[in-house]
N, C-alpha and C positions, 0 to 999 in steps of 0.2 A: 647857853646851849650845852648839852651834856658832852663830857669829854672822857667817858668810860672807854676802856680798851675795845669793847665790842663796837661802840659807836665809831671809833676811829677806824676800825677795820671796814665797817660798812661804807663810810665816806671815801676811804681810799679805794675800795673796790669799785664804787660807783664812778669816781673820777677816772680810774684806769680804763673802765669799759664804756665810758660815756660816748666817745666818738663812734665806736662800732655800733652801739645801741641806736644812736641817731641815724646812722647810715641805714640800719635795718628798718627803722621806722619810715624813713624816706622811701625806701623800696616799696613798703606796704602802701604808703600814700599814693604811689604812682599807679596803683590799680584802681580804676574808676568804678568802685563797687556801688553803683547807684541803683538801689533796689526799685525805685519808682519808675525807671525807664527800661522797658523790655529789651532794648538793644544792648543793655549792659548786664543782662542775665548771666552771660558767660563770665564777665568780669567779677560778678559777685561770687560765682563758684570758684574762680581763680583766687579771689581774696581768701575764701575759706580754706582752700588747699594750702595757700601760702602760710596762713596762721597755724594750721595743724602741723605743718612741717617745722615751723619755727619753734613751736611749743615742744615738739620732740627734741629738737636741737637744744632747747633750754634745759631739758632733763626730765620732762614729764614722761613717765613710762607709758601712759595712755594719752593719745591725742587723736581724735576721730572727727570726721566730717559727718554730721547727721543730716540726712535729707528730710525735707518737709514737703508739704503740698506746694510750697513756694520756694523761697531761697534757702540755701543750706545754713545750718548753724555748726559751730565747732564746740566739741566737748573735750575736756582734758581732765586728768586725775593724777595726783601724786600722793599716795598714802604716806602717812607718818609711820615712823618705826614704833611709836607708842600707840597701842591699840585703844587706849582710853582717851586719846587726844580728841578735841572737838573737830567736827567736820565743817569746813567753811566752803561755801559756793560763791565764787565771784561771777557777777553778771556784767556783761557789756554787749556792744554790737559792733559788727565790722562793716555794715553798709553805711553809706553816706548820702547826703543830700545832693541833688543835681547841682552842677556848677559849670560855668562856661566863661571864657575870657570876656565875652560881650556883656556879661552881667555886671561888670565893673571891677573885675579882678585886675590887679596891677601886674600879675604874672600868671602863667598857666596854672590853674588850680590843681592840676594833677602832676605838676613838676615842682616838688617842694623846694623852697628857698629859705635859707637861714640868713636873717638880717637883724642886727641890733638885739641879739639875744632872744630872738623869736624864730620859730619855724612856721612858715606860711604854707598852707595847702589844705585842700578839702579833707576833713577828717582828722586834722592835726590835734584838735581838742575834742571833737564830737564824732566818733568816740575812740578812734584807733589809738591816739596817743595815750588816753587814759586806760585802755585795755593793755597796751603794750608795756606800760611801766611796771606791770606785775611780773614780766619776764625777768627784767633786771633786778627787781626787788627780791624775788625769791632766791636768785643766785647770790645776791649780797647777804641775804639772811643765812644761807648755807655757809658762806665764807666766814661770817662772824661766829657761827656756832660750831663750825668744824664738822657738822653733820652731813649725811648723805641724802637726807630727806627732810622735808619741812617739819616744823614742830606741830603742825596741824595736818589733818587729812585735807588736802587742798584740791578743790575742783574748780573748773571754769566752764561757764556756758556763755558763748558769744554768738548771739543771733544775727541773722542776715536780713531782717525785715523791719527793724525798729523804725526806720525813717519812712516806712510805708504803713505804720500803724500796727505792726506786729500781728497781722491777721492769723498766722498759724502758730504763734508762740505758745499760747495756752494749751493747744492740742499736743504740741511737742512736749511740754512739761508734764502733762497728764500721761502721755505715752511712756515717757522715760522717768517717771517719778521715782522709781526705785534707785536708779543710778544717780539721779540728781539729789537724793535725800541728803539733807544737811541740818546741822544744828543752828546755823546762822547764814544769812545771805548778805554778801557785800556788793553793793551796786556801785560800780565805777563808771557812771554816766551822769555826773552831776558836777557841781562847782562850788566855789567858795565865795564869800561876800566880796572880797577884793584882794588885790595883790598884797596888801599890808594887814589884812584881817583874816587869818585862817579860821575856817568854820567847818562844822560837821552838820550835814542835813539830817534831821531826825524824822522826817515824814513827808509824804506826798498826798495830795488830795486825790480822791477818786472822781469818776465822772459818769453821769448818765445823760443821754440826750434823746430827743424825740422830735418827730415831725407830726404836726396836727393839720389835717385837711378838713376843711369845713365846706359843706355844699348846701346851697339854698335852692333857688329856682333851677330848673333844668337848663336854662340859658340866661344870658344877660337880658334883663327886661327894663322897660321904660320906667324911670323913677317918678314921672308925673302920673302915669296911669296906675302904678302899683306901689310906689314908695310910701312908706308909713303904714302899709297894710299887710306886708309880708316881711318875715325876718330877713335881715341883711347879713350874710356871712362875714363881710368885712367889718361890720359893726361888732359882731360877736367876737371876732379875733381881737379887735381893739379892747373890748371889755375884758377878755381873758388876760391880756397883757397888763391892763390897768389894775386888775385884781391880784396880780401875782405877788405884789409887795404891799406892806402897810406903810404908814407915814414914817416909821422908823427904819424902813428898808429891810424889814424882816419878811421872810417868805411866808405867805399866808396858808400854804397847803397844810391841812391838818396832818399831824404826825411827822412832818418833815424833820423836826428837830429831836425826835425821840431817840434816846440812847446815845446822843453824841458825846464825845469826850470833851468836856469843857476845859478851857485853859486854866491852869492853876496860877496862883499868884507868883510862884517861883518862875514858871514859864513866861509869864508876862514880863517879869523883871529881866529875864535873859534876853527876850526880844528887844526890850527897851534899851539894853546895853549897846546894841549895834549902832554904828554911826550912820543913821538913816537921814538923808537929805530929801525931804518930801518935794521941794521945788525941783530938784534935779530928777527925781523919780517921775514927776509929772512931765518934765521935758522928754524923758525917755518914752513915756506913755503917749506922747503927742496929745496931751489932754490939758485942761485948764482949771480943774478943781478936783479935789479928792471927794469921794462920796461912798456911802455904803452903810452897813448895819450900825445903828447908833450904839455907842458904848464901847467901841473897839477902835484901835489904831489902824492905820493903813496896812501895816505889815500883818497885824493880827487878822484883818479881813482877808488878806490875800493868802495867808498860810494856814489859818486855823479855824476859819468859819466857812460853813457851807453857803453856796450861792445859787441863785437862779438867774439865768441870763437869756434875753431875747436875742438870738443869733440872726434871725431874719423874720420879716413879716411882709406879706404881700397879698394882693387880691384886687380884682377890678381893673379899671382902665389906668394905664400908666403913661400913655402917649401925650403929645402936645395938645394944649387946648382942653376943653371940657367934653365930657361924654356923660350925659345924665342917665345913669343906669343904676339898677340894683344888680350887683355882680352875681354871677352864678357860684363863685367859689372864693375862698380865701385860704391862706396857708401860714403856718407858724413853724419856726424852728426854735426849740428851746434846749438849753443845756443846764445841767445841775452839777456843780462841783461839790464833792462830798468829803466829809472828814471822818476821822476814826469813830466807830460806833454806828455809822450809817450803813445800812444794807442797800445796795443799788436796786435790788429787786423789790424791796419794801418801798423804796422811793418811787419806783415805777408804778406800783399798785396805788400808792397815794396820789400820784399825779393823774393817773387814769380816772380814779374816782372823783377827783377835784374837777377835771374837765367834764366828765359825764354830768355832774351836778349842775354845771353852769351853762351848758349848751341848751338853748331853748327848743321847744317843739317847733318843727318845721325846718330845722337845720340837721342834716345828717353829718356825721363826723367819723373820722378814723384817726387813730394815734399809733405811730410806729416808733419803736425804740431801737436804737443801735446797740452794739455790744458794749456793756458797761465795764468800767474798771473800778476795782475796789480801792478804798483809801488804805494807806499803811502808816503806822506811827510806832516808833520805838520809844519806850519809856526812858526818861533821862537817867534813871538809876540802873538800867540794864547793864550787867557786867561786861557784855561784849561791846556795848557802846563805849563804856569807860576805857576799854582797851584801845579802841580807835582814837579816842581823844588823847590818851597818853602817848600813843605812837606818833600822832600828828604833832603834838606839842613837843615831843622829843626831836622830831625832824625840823620843825620850824623855830624852835627855841622861844616860843611865844605862847601866851594863853590862847586856847582854842574856844571859840564861842559857838553858838548853836543857831541854825536856821531851819526853815522848812521850805518845801517847794509848793508853789501854788498850783502847778500843773499836775499832770497824771502820766503814768507810764506803766510798762509791763511788769515792773517789780512786784506789784500787788498780786499778779498771777503766781509768782514764786511763793509769796507769803501764803496765799490762799491754798494752793495745791500741796505745797510741801510742809505747811504748818510750821514755818520757821520765821523768826523775826528778821526784818530787813534793815540793814544799816547802809550808810552811804559814805563812800570815800572818793572824793574828787578834788582835783586841784585846778580846774578851769576857772576863769574869772570872766565877768561880764564883757570885758573888752575883747575877748577871744572871737566874738562874732559868729556864734553858731548859726548855721543856715544862711549866713550872709556872705557877700564877697569878701575876699581877703581874710578868711578864717585863719587863726594862728593859735599857737600855744607858747606860753612863756617857758623858755627852756629851764630857767632856774626853778620855777614851780614844778615843772615836769620831774626834775631831779628830786625835789622834795616829795613828790608822790612816790618815786622809787624808794626813797629813804623811809617814808612812812610804812610802805608795804614790808620793807625789810625788818622793821621793828615789830610790826603788828602780829605776825604769826607766833613769835615767841611770847609776846605779852598775853595773847589769848590762851595759849597753852598753860602759862604760868598762873593766870588769875581766874580762869573760868573752867569749871567742870559742868557741862550741861547735864540735864536730867537723864539723857540717854546713856551717859557714861556709866 
């Protein structure tokens, strides 16, 4: 672990202010900002107001609550004294998942409790704790540098609807693109591999999803009188599902793999370095065998390969006993996880053409797509990513490894609209129980997040001059 004078100042500052920092975080966690429940709409607004006031108290000269068509977001800005410094936008969210004591919580989910070096409470890790560590981090950064402003132009955007699917976030980013403009986006709504293996996430998959409705006869009809002589929509649905993958579990839709960023040998080696226990992973997945695209490991499949999944299939009679009919309709729900290089709208076009080609005469069909999310990926040699790695390694005193996220999130909207690379800085671990009863954050790791942020701004300013400078 580094023992430079600056590092010593950072750690001393954090230790001195840790108790007050945790008291403030607990106050914020007491606000039940559950965006999914209309009865908590006022609490979500109160959470935004609380954060804006706390950011002002931290020293941000600008801290505003931005209204949306749904729940409010918080924007803050602290310009650097160096006009050529990079501009960094930190993303997080202040809304939380629903929680009630009856769900299996050991304590009131909105009355935080510290026990055995952990803080329990809804939002402790996802995502209030990870947003809030930036407040102490920037103050520790200033204490170590003796400056009155950060080494970078620092901005925050903290939305209030992430746990509800961020339905208004892209519109907000488009509306406020000029004020949100940044050279790089830091997402603090993610995690690490484990308590003992610090990692930096380098990408998230995108997603496109659709519903397919298939219509045959105008009503259910007798299978003895008409079966085998008219097309059956349930059979068509089954054939579509069966044709979705080949024997190697590759998606058969023409053009699906066009332009994707293939894993390099170096990336595959880095993934293989992680201490992955497939048997334990299967237990977590409540599954009994690993499966997927041939030629790729489980982690490669989850993080770096596109997928097609059948989320639901139905049609015809589902009650007890038999009912000998040709059903009038059948339905499919499909989703596609996308990787860097794939355009969600091109995938939608390809899926539509694939379905159109396979639906036979006599079956009417419609296909409806939801709002897509683009994938995002940061190259391993990006100078800003290297700053994140150095800052985290400095804080943890250990080698930092790399992961990706198999899921999707609103970070891609920031990348897409602002045309800025997205990096990830999070300290949460799988045992924190996001969305589950007894969500918690490890206080030592939370402190490491503070320390990482304290080092990051100076490292970025020293080692990266973006093209806009």
